[in-house]
C-alpha positions, 0 to 999 in steps of 0.5 A: 499500499505504501508503494502504490501511495508512494507512486500516486503521491508523486504522480501528482506532485509531478504534475503539479510542479512541473513547470514545462507541463503543457496547457492550451493556450485557451486553458491558462489562467490570464495571470499565468499567460502574462506571468509566463509571455515572452515575445519570442520575436521582435516581429511580435510588436508589429502584428498588434499594429492595425492591419491585415496580418498573416503570421506564418509558423511551424506547428509549435513556434508561439502562434497560438500563445501569442493570440491567447496573450492578445486576448482582452482578459489578458490586455486588461491586466497590461498597458499599452507597453506591456507592463504588468498594472495594479488593476485591470484596464477596462475593456473600453480602455484597450488599444485593440480588441481581439477576438480568437477564432481557432480553425480545427482540423475538419470543423470547417473544412466540408467537403460536402460543400466542395461542388466542383464550382457548381451550384453556388459553391463559393456562396455556400461556403462563405455562408457556412464560414461566416455562420460558424465564425459568428458562432465562435464570436459572439460565444467569445464575447458571452465570456467577457466581463463587460461592465454590466449597467442599465444603460449599457443593457439598453444600448445593447438591446437596441443593437440586437433590434436595430442592427442584428436583426435587420442585418440578418432581414437582409441576408434572408432570414425571415423568422421574427425574433424581436426581444421586448426586453432584456436584463443583463447584457448576457442574456442577449448575448445568449439569444444572439448564439440560439439564432446562429445556432438556429441557423447553422443547425438548418443548413448542415441538417436539412441542406447539406445532408441532402447533398450526400450522393446528389447527382444535380443541383439542389435548391437552398432557400435559406438565408445567405450570411456573407462577410461583407454583408453581414459579420463585417457590418455586425462588428462594425456597428457592435464596436461603436457601442459605448462598453467597447473601446473605440478601437479596431477589432480583431479577428485571430483567426488560428491555423488557417491552413485547415480550411480547404482551397475555396474557403482560403480563396474567400478568406484571402476575399476578406482580406481584399476588403482592406476594411483593417482600421475597423476589422483587422484579420490576423491569420495564422498558418503552418506554413501550408496555406499557399493560396493567395488569390481571391475568389474572383482570382486576383491576388492579394499582396503585400504590402498594399493588402496585408503584412506578413510575419515568418516565426522560421526566420527567427532561428535561421537568421536571429538565432541570438535573439532565439536563444535569449527568447528561450532563457526568458521563457525558462526563467519565467517558469522557473520562477514562476514555480519557486525553484531554488535555481532559476538560470536555465543554463544552471537547470539545465548544466553540461556533461562536465567532464565531455566539456573538459575533453572538448576544451582540452582539444580547443586549447591544443588546437589553438596552441598549434595554430598560434605556433604555425603563424595564425593570430589568436582569433584566426587559431580560436575560429580553427579550435572552435570550428574542429574541436567537437566534431574531432571529439565526436570522430573520435569516439568511434563512430558510437553516437550514444558516447557523445552527451546533448545536455547543456542549455545552449545544445538543447536551445540549438536542438530545438531548432526554433520551435518552442514547442519542442523545447517545453515538450522535451523539458517536461519529459525530462522534468518528470524522469529527473522527480522519477529517479529522485523520488520524493527529493526537491528537483534544483537542475536535471542531471546531464544524464537524464537531458542526454537519455531523454534528448535522444528518446526524443530525437528518435521518436521524431524520426520513427513514431512520429513520422509514422503518424504524418504517414498514417494521416497523408492522404499520398503515403508514398509522398511521405515516404519521398520525405522520409528518404530525404531526411535520412538521406540528409542525416546520413551525408551530414554525418558522413561529412562530420566523420570526414577530412572534409574543410568543414565538418559541421554541415547542416544544410543543403543549398541547391544549384538550380531549381527543383523539378515538381517532384523534388519541390513537393517533397521538399515542401512536404518536409518543411511543412512538418517540421523536418526541414527550414529553408532560407535563401543564401548567396550562390557559390558564383555570387551571381544570385541566391540559392535555395536552402534547405535546414535539417531540423536539429531536433534530429541532430541526436538521431544521426548523432550530429554536431547542433552547434549553430556555427555550421556550413552548408553543401551545395549540390544540384537538384539531381543529385539531391533528387537521389535520396528521395528514391533511395538513401543509401544510393544517395549518401554512397554517391557522396562518399568517394567524393568526401572520404578523405578529400577536400570538397569543393562544394564546402564553402571556407567561409561559413554562415554564422547565421543558420 
């Protein structure tokens, strides 16, 4: 009995005290959001500025947490410049009014409304989107603590009868929904939600169900709610109410990739209306959106129609900033949970024995190069460049002998994806608690860090890949991605153990444009988070080359050095394409070119920004 009690107590304590336990942003209390939120990228401060914005980034890069921070219950707790307030601001004092619209997988992407451009496909899709968006928005509005007063209730009731009801009537809704009186604002919200549910239910059950198996056009006689005629007009008038701030309403549309193609075109059409001074669309994507034409096939473009923020840029071009942001995030979490150590570099210590051995190699290399006539700076850079690769090489290929412990290494391994760091840090904490049993955790043992990060890395290429493959409509495409990633990882490992002039390689730069098959495989690998993409100057100095960076979360799986100082391998697209067919043939193709030979495709100057 004592063992069972101890295990249950330990499990409870682990959950309660785990500073890295993942919670969906909407489940986090606003006070906790303010305590934990760190603007992960400098461009965050541009997003709350009025204007339509696309925020693009891989899953886990911080988009949903940023949207959570922008919601009214959090913004009431901070000033216009983000400083915590002693007393919450009134709703009407906010600098903007943000409402969150998550796009759940399969929720709006209804195949029943994909009518091959027949029978008003665009019109019915827009109606469905507007009804669902309106339901989400008014359900969210109903939870906000507006000031309840008699004058506000009267004003809101008038809005309901003279704006909402009238615009709904113009949209073709024929039911009489007039309200004689109301005692609270929440009762009016409940009535609006009830009406919208009635419209949604009627459309889905009385019309969509009849489309199943239909071979000819079916008439739709219900109301048609459109963005410009209904939702925009409703929100424009709602913001004029006395209890609302006289600022723009922001619609935070999360994971817009989950919309089907025609729904994305409809959303783009809303962006093209340029209504952002009153209703501003903030649209997050997971790099799969790709459609930027409207329903009329005109294109929306920056900067006239919208601005764009790409979160992956923080890792490929601003790594020092990313390190600082992760440092701040971890430090805030440790402080909130009252840990005695709040310095992330002390909480995630490195393997001291390994560090000492690498430092010894560095000192030997520096002395050797100074004796050869190099300056101290040149000798330092040589030692920094070769010490870790040579240390790994001397381990005789046993990738499990190299320790990936230490905060700096873990930040590099997370590859710009905050969620990755939080996930594996949580697993490390649980393992540490289990190891210590009832003792207090003051830091994560390097052996536990190393063991857990290797398990995490293996899952990314094994069980997680299988999950993506099972969910994929074309499993052959995912097989190509797996071959590509295994080929790239194998090549980079081959280079690390070679005598090439640069052995820290994590990227492939293409000398030419990939064909359609390779391009789509690379794009899919980017979407699934196995690669990140950028552009660099080509090796001829005549323009730019496409650059594809292997996610460093895979470094432990392939036994690579995840350090941020890295070179890149130039090759032709035809050479890289070999990997999507057979990763072993791809690696063998380069084996003779690399082993014991200097490689002209590896530059002698390195991309310090990767």
